[in-house]
C-alpha positions as CSV (number, residue, x, y, z in Angstrom):
1,M,-28.6,7.3,20.5
2,R,-29.7,7.9,17.0
3,Q,-31.7,4.9,15.5
4,I,-31.5,3.7,12.0
5,L,-34.4,1.8,10.5
6,L,-33.3,-1.0,8.3
7,L,-34.8,-0.8,4.9
8,S,-36.0,-4.3,4.8
9,L,-38.8,-3.4,7.0
10,F,-40.2,-1.1,4.4
11,L,-39.6,-3.6,1.5
12,G,-42.1,-5.9,3.3
13,L,-39.6,-8.7,3.1
14,T,-39.9,-9.6,6.8
15,A,-42.8,-7.4,8.0
16,C,-45.7,-9.4,9.5
17,S,-48.7,-9.0,11.6
18,G,-49.4,-12.1,13.8
19,N,-49.0,-15.1,11.5
20,K,-50.0,-13.1,8.5
21,V,-47.2,-11.8,6.2
22,V,-48.0,-8.3,4.9
23,N,-46.7,-6.6,1.7
24,K,-45.6,-10.0,0.3
25,P,-43.2,-9.4,-2.7
26,A,-44.9,-10.0,-6.1
27,E,-44.2,-13.4,-7.6
28,L,-42.6,-13.3,-11.0
29,T,-44.4,-14.5,-14.0
30,P,-42.8,-15.3,-17.4
31,V,-42.2,-12.4,-19.7
32,S,-45.0,-13.0,-22.2
33,Q,-43.7,-10.8,-25.0
34,A,-39.9,-10.6,-24.6
35,E,-38.5,-7.8,-26.7
36,L,-35.1,-7.8,-25.2
37,R,-32.5,-10.5,-24.7
38,F,-29.6,-10.0,-22.2
39,E,-26.2,-11.7,-22.7
40,R,-23.3,-11.7,-20.2
41,A,-20.1,-10.1,-21.7
42,W,-18.1,-11.0,-18.7
43,S,-18.5,-11.6,-14.9
44,K,-16.1,-11.2,-12.1
45,R,-16.1,-11.6,-8.2
46,V,-15.5,-8.6,-6.0
47,G,-14.7,-10.2,-2.7
48,A,-17.5,-10.6,-0.1
49,G,-19.8,-8.1,-1.7
50,A,-22.0,-6.4,0.9
51,D,-21.1,-9.2,3.4
52,G,-24.7,-9.6,4.5
53,K,-25.1,-6.0,5.3
54,Y,-26.9,-3.0,3.6
55,A,-24.2,-1.2,1.7
56,A,-24.4,1.4,-1.0
57,L,-21.6,-0.2,-3.0
58,A,-22.0,0.3,-6.8
59,P,-19.7,-0.1,-9.9
60,L,-17.9,3.1,-11.1
61,I,-17.2,3.3,-14.7
62,V,-14.6,5.8,-16.0
63,D,-13.5,5.5,-19.6
64,T,-12.3,2.1,-20.2
65,R,-12.1,1.1,-16.4
66,V,-14.7,-0.1,-13.9
67,F,-14.0,0.0,-10.2
68,A,-15.8,-1.9,-7.5
69,A,-15.4,-2.5,-3.7
70,D,-16.6,-5.0,-1.1
71,A,-17.6,-4.5,2.6
72,K,-14.3,-6.2,3.8
73,G,-12.0,-3.6,2.1
74,R,-11.3,-5.2,-1.2
75,V,-11.2,-3.0,-4.2
76,R,-10.7,-4.1,-7.7
77,A,-10.2,-2.3,-11.1
78,F,-11.2,-4.1,-14.3
79,D,-10.9,-3.4,-18.1
80,T,-14.4,-2.7,-19.5
81,G,-13.5,-4.7,-22.6
82,A,-13.0,-8.2,-21.5
83,G,-13.0,-7.7,-17.7
84,A,-9.3,-8.2,-17.3
85,T,-8.1,-7.3,-13.8
86,L,-6.0,-4.1,-13.7
87,W,-5.3,-4.1,-10.0
88,T,-6.6,-5.4,-6.7
89,Q,-6.1,-3.9,-3.3
90,D,-7.1,-5.4,0.1
91,T,-7.3,-2.4,2.2
92,G,-8.9,-3.9,5.5
93,Y,-11.4,-1.0,5.6
94,R,-15.1,-1.8,6.1
95,F,-16.5,0.0,3.1
96,V,-20.1,0.7,2.8
97,A,-20.4,3.4,0.0
98,G,-18.7,4.1,-3.3
99,P,-16.4,4.3,-5.1
100,G,-17.0,7.8,-6.2
101,M,-14.6,9.5,-8.7
102,G,-12.2,12.4,-8.0
103,R,-9.3,13.7,-10.0
104,D,-7.3,10.5,-10.8
105,Q,-8.4,9.1,-7.5
106,I,-11.4,7.0,-6.2
107,L,-13.2,7.8,-3.1
108,L,-14.9,5.4,-0.6
109,G,-16.8,5.7,2.6
110,T,-16.6,3.2,5.6
111,L,-18.7,1.8,8.4
112,D,-16.2,3.2,10.8
113,G,-16.5,6.9,9.8
114,E,-13.7,7.2,7.3
115,V,-13.2,8.6,3.8
116,V,-10.5,6.7,1.8
117,A,-8.9,7.9,-1.4
118,L,-7.1,5.4,-3.5
119,D,-5.0,6.1,-6.6
120,A,-7.0,5.2,-9.7
121,V,-4.1,3.9,-11.6
122,T,-2.4,1.7,-8.9
123,G,-5.0,1.4,-6.2
124,E,-2.4,2.6,-3.7
125,Q,-3.9,4.5,-0.7
126,R,-3.3,8.3,-1.0
127,W,-5.1,9.4,2.2
128,R,-7.5,8.5,4.9
129,A,-9.8,11.0,6.8
130,V,-11.7,10.3,9.9
131,V,-15.2,12.0,10.0
132,D,-16.5,10.2,13.1
133,A,-19.7,8.8,11.7
134,E,-20.6,6.2,9.0
135,V,-20.2,7.4,5.4
136,L,-23.1,5.8,3.7
137,A,-23.0,7.8,0.5
138,A,-20.4,7.8,-2.2
139,P,-18.0,10.9,-1.7
140,V,-17.6,13.3,-4.6
141,Q,-14.8,15.7,-5.6
142,D,-15.2,19.1,-7.0
143,R,-12.0,21.0,-7.8
144,G,-9.8,20.9,-4.6
145,R,-12.6,19.6,-2.3
146,V,-13.8,16.1,-1.7
147,V,-17.4,16.3,-0.1
148,A,-18.7,13.4,2.1
149,R,-22.1,12.8,3.8
150,T,-22.4,11.2,7.1
151,V,-25.3,9.3,8.7
152,D,-25.4,11.8,11.6
153,G,-26.6,14.7,9.4
154,R,-23.3,16.3,8.6
155,V,-21.6,17.2,5.2
156,V,-17.9,17.6,5.4
157,G,-15.5,19.3,3.0
158,L,-12.0,17.7,2.8
159,D,-8.9,18.8,0.9
160,A,-8.7,16.6,-2.1
161,D,-4.9,16.2,-1.9
162,T,-4.5,15.5,1.9
163,G,-8.0,14.7,3.3
164,D,-7.6,17.5,5.8
165,A,-10.9,18.9,7.1
166,E,-11.8,22.3,5.5
167,W,-15.5,22.8,6.5
168,E,-18.5,21.2,8.0
169,F,-22.3,21.6,7.6
170,N,-24.6,20.1,10.1
171,R,-28.3,19.4,10.4
172,T,-29.0,17.1,13.3
173,A,-30.6,13.9,12.0
174,P,-34.0,12.8,13.4
175,A,-34.2,10.0,16.0
176,L,-35.4,7.4,13.4
177,T,-34.3,7.4,9.8
178,L,-34.1,4.9,7.0
179,R,-30.7,3.2,6.5
180,G,-29.4,4.9,3.3
181,L,-28.4,8.2,1.9
182,S,-28.5,9.8,-1.5
183,N,-25.2,10.5,-2.9
184,P,-24.3,14.3,-3.0
185,I,-24.3,15.7,-6.7
186,L,-22.1,18.5,-8.0
187,R,-23.1,21.5,-10.1
188,S,-20.8,24.4,-11.1
189,G,-18.9,24.9,-7.9
190,S,-21.9,23.7,-5.7
191,V,-22.8,20.3,-4.0
192,I,-26.5,19.5,-3.5
193,V,-27.4,17.2,-0.7
194,G,-30.6,15.5,0.4
195,L,-31.1,15.4,4.2
196,D,-32.9,13.2,6.6
197,T,-34.9,16.2,7.9
198,G,-36.8,16.4,4.6
199,H,-34.8,19.3,3.2
200,V,-32.5,19.6,0.3
201,V,-29.4,22.1,0.6
202,S,-27.0,23.6,-1.9
203,L,-23.5,24.3,-0.5
204,D,-20.5,26.1,-1.9
205,T,-17.9,23.4,-2.3
206,R,-15.0,25.8,-1.4
207,T,-16.5,27.1,1.9
208,G,-19.4,24.9,2.8
209,E,-21.7,28.1,3.0
210,V,-25.4,27.5,2.3
211,E,-26.4,28.8,-1.2
212,W,-30.1,27.8,-0.7
213,E,-32.2,25.3,1.3
214,Q,-35.6,23.9,0.5
215,L,-38.2,21.8,2.4
216,I,-39.3,18.8,0.4
217,R,-41.5,17.2,3.1
218,E,-42.3,18.4,6.6
219,P,-42.6,15.7,9.3
220,T,-46.2,14.8,10.3
221,G,-47.7,12.2,12.4
222,R,-47.5,11.2,16.2
223,S,-44.9,8.5,16.0
224,E,-41.3,8.7,14.9
225,L,-42.1,6.1,12.2
226,E,-44.8,8.3,10.7
227,R,-42.5,11.3,10.8
228,I,-39.8,9.8,8.6
229,V,-39.1,12.2,5.7
230,D,-35.6,11.3,4.5
231,V,-34.6,12.5,1.2
232,D,-32.8,9.3,0.3
233,A,-33.9,8.9,-3.3
234,Q,-31.0,9.7,-5.5
235,L,-31.1,13.3,-6.7
236,L,-31.3,13.9,-10.3
237,L,-30.0,17.0,-12.2
238,D,-31.3,17.7,-15.7
239,D,-31.2,20.9,-17.7
240,G,-31.1,23.3,-14.6
241,R,-33.9,21.3,-12.8
242,L,-33.3,19.2,-9.7
243,F,-35.6,16.2,-9.1
244,T,-36.0,15.2,-5.5
245,A,-38.2,12.7,-3.6
246,S,-38.8,12.0,0.1
247,Y,-39.8,8.9,1.8
248,G,-42.5,11.1,3.5
249,G,-44.4,11.2,0.4
250,E,-43.4,14.1,-1.9
251,L,-41.7,14.3,-5.3
252,V,-40.6,17.8,-5.8
253,V,-38.8,19.6,-8.8
254,L,-36.7,22.6,-8.0
255,S,-34.5,25.1,-9.8
256,A,-31.0,23.8,-9.3
257,I,-29.8,27.4,-9.1
258,T,-32.2,29.0,-6.8
259,G,-34.0,26.1,-5.0
260,R,-37.3,27.6,-6.2
261,E,-40.1,25.0,-6.5
262,I,-41.3,24.2,-10.0
263,W,-43.9,21.4,-9.3
264,R,-44.7,18.7,-6.8
265,R,-46.8,15.6,-6.6
266,N,-47.5,13.1,-3.8
267,L,-45.2,10.2,-4.3
268,R,-43.1,8.3,-1.8
269,S,-39.6,7.0,-2.9
270,Y,-36.3,6.2,-1.3
271,T,-34.5,4.9,-4.4
272,G,-34.6,7.5,-7.3
273,M,-35.4,8.5,-10.7
274,A,-34.3,8.5,-14.3
275,I,-35.3,11.0,-17.2
276,Q,-35.5,10.6,-20.8
277,G,-37.0,13.0,-23.2
278,D,-40.3,14.4,-21.8
279,Q,-40.8,11.5,-19.3
280,L,-39.5,11.1,-15.7
281,Y,-39.4,7.5,-14.4
282,V,-39.7,6.8,-10.6
283,T,-39.5,3.8,-8.4
284,D,-41.8,4.3,-5.4
285,A,-41.5,2.9,-1.9
286,D,-44.0,0.1,-2.7
287,G,-42.0,-1.1,-5.8
288,K,-44.4,0.5,-8.3
289,V,-42.7,2.1,-11.3
290,W,-44.2,5.4,-12.5
291,A,-43.8,7.3,-15.8
292,L,-44.6,11.1,-15.2
293,D,-44.8,14.0,-17.4
294,V,-41.5,16.0,-16.8
295,V,-43.2,19.3,-17.2
296,S,-46.3,18.8,-15.0
297,G,-45.7,15.6,-12.9
298,A,-49.0,14.2,-14.4
299,A,-49.0,10.2,-14.4
300,I,-48.6,8.6,-17.9
301,W,-48.5,5.0,-16.7
302,D,-47.7,2.9,-13.7
303,Q,-46.3,-0.7,-13.3
304,S,-47.2,-2.6,-10.2
305,E,-46.3,-6.2,-11.2
306,L,-42.9,-5.9,-9.3
307,A,-44.5,-4.6,-6.2
308,Y,-42.5,-5.0,-2.9
309,R,-39.5,-6.6,-4.7
310,G,-37.1,-3.9,-3.4
311,L,-36.7,-2.3,-6.7
312,T,-33.5,-0.1,-7.4
313,Q,-33.5,3.3,-8.9
314,P,-34.3,3.0,-12.6
315,A,-31.7,3.3,-15.4
316,W,-32.3,4.2,-19.1
317,Y,-30.5,1.6,-21.2
318,R,-30.9,1.2,-25.1
319,G,-34.4,2.6,-25.3
320,N,-35.8,0.8,-22.2
321,L,-36.0,1.2,-18.5
322,V,-34.1,-1.3,-16.4
323,V,-34.5,-1.9,-12.6
324,G,-32.9,-4.6,-10.3
325,D,-34.5,-6.3,-7.3
326,Y,-34.0,-8.1,-4.1
327,E,-33.6,-11.5,-5.7
328,G,-31.0,-10.3,-8.2
329,Y,-33.2,-10.1,-11.2
330,L,-32.9,-7.2,-13.8
331,H,-36.3,-6.3,-15.5
332,A,-36.6,-4.2,-18.6
333,L,-39.6,-2.0,-19.0
334,S,-41.1,-0.5,-22.1
335,P,-41.1,3.4,-21.8
336,A,-44.3,3.5,-23.8
337,D,-46.6,1.7,-21.3
338,G,-44.4,0.0,-18.6
339,R,-44.8,-3.5,-20.0
340,I,-42.0,-5.9,-18.8
341,V,-40.2,-6.7,-22.0
342,G,-37.0,-8.6,-20.7
343,R,-35.5,-10.2,-17.7
344,T,-32.2,-11.6,-16.6
345,R,-30.4,-12.7,-13.4
346,P,-26.8,-11.9,-13.5
347,G,-26.2,-12.9,-9.8
348,R,-28.0,-14.8,-7.0
349,D,-28.3,-12.1,-4.5
350,A,-30.0,-8.8,-4.1
351,I,-29.1,-5.8,-6.4
352,L,-29.1,-2.9,-4.1
353,T,-27.9,0.0,-6.2
354,A,-28.9,1.2,-9.7
355,P,-27.3,-0.4,-12.7
356,R,-24.7,1.6,-14.4
357,V,-24.7,2.2,-18.1
358,Q,-21.8,3.1,-20.4
359,G,-22.3,2.7,-24.3
360,E,-23.7,-0.6,-25.1
361,R,-23.1,-2.2,-21.8
362,L,-24.9,-2.4,-18.5
363,Y,-22.9,-3.0,-15.4
364,V,-24.5,-4.6,-12.2
365,L,-23.0,-5.3,-8.8
366,A,-25.0,-7.8,-6.7
367,S,-24.7,-7.8,-3.0
368,D,-22.9,-11.2,-3.1
369,G,-20.1,-9.5,-5.0
370,T,-21.0,-10.6,-8.5
371,L,-20.0,-7.9,-11.0
372,A,-21.5,-8.5,-14.4
373,A,-21.1,-6.6,-17.7
374,L,-24.3,-7.2,-19.8
375,E,-25.3,-6.5,-23.4
376,A,-28.8,-6.6,-24.7
377,T,-30.2,-7.3,-28.2
378,P,-33.7,-7.0,-29.6
379,V,-35.6,-10.3,-29.9
380,S,-36.3,-11.0,-33.5
381,R,-39.8,-12.0,-34.4
């Protein structure tokens, strides 16, 4: 039976050696030179949140609506302005991923191996497809296909109107992997997926045929633990370049069209990256945040004051970098040197997925089900 290694082991939150705790999360110190002040525009509850489990549930913002789901099947839609509830559905499904956006429908994955499509306007169920393994990445839709990624190494293409299976791609997953999957990303009729085998593959969304496949990190070492090479860091597409990272220890930039390697450097990540201008920002597996030159991969700065705090993928927000952590804090970092310039705590539980940005607002879903819309203003001196 395939084993899934819980992420908490790697975050160092519970790991120990005898009576000695290792990789202890860094203790927070007051922000000495705050430059950004966060204010809460509104806050809502989305059911049970992750319900004590690891789940890749994140807010989805589309125009003036924000959608969010919990692990017990509740899905809610809110108006982005004042947070007014537009609709609520109690579906009974055990959601662990999503929502993702399709054409006038939202898409979610379940612990029980299902993809569920709900009407974006009413919340009514349109269809349910059984894919036989946990769907731990947000499904995506391209034209007439919904593409979903399962934890057993499969990518499935479903009819977007009915949920009927159209094609399947399979790469058998290793015996031991991290619990988590990067979301598939779309590009001009193609879907690009990171695999637990250390590969990235581009598939035709109509047929599932392989367009290209590239090795990011080859498994090495004697033990299954040493051989983990999952490409779980969220893929990033920018100006024809695909930014990828493996837990095995490689950050690789590829041509999104051909899969050809542009550059690589040794850096281990399972969360993801953000890009702004000529800098690439990465959260590594130890909770260090890096700024790299986007052309060469050379390090510009690194920030280690948040080590082992289970940081999320970074997000670019109003001229600063923002990351969430395992205690529910949001930290704002200066892009110039990585200094922490602001902090807030919108919820009391872990932030497991990257903050979402739309316009002047930042949307965060904590694992206790707190959905917060935040705004930030510069601190006057």
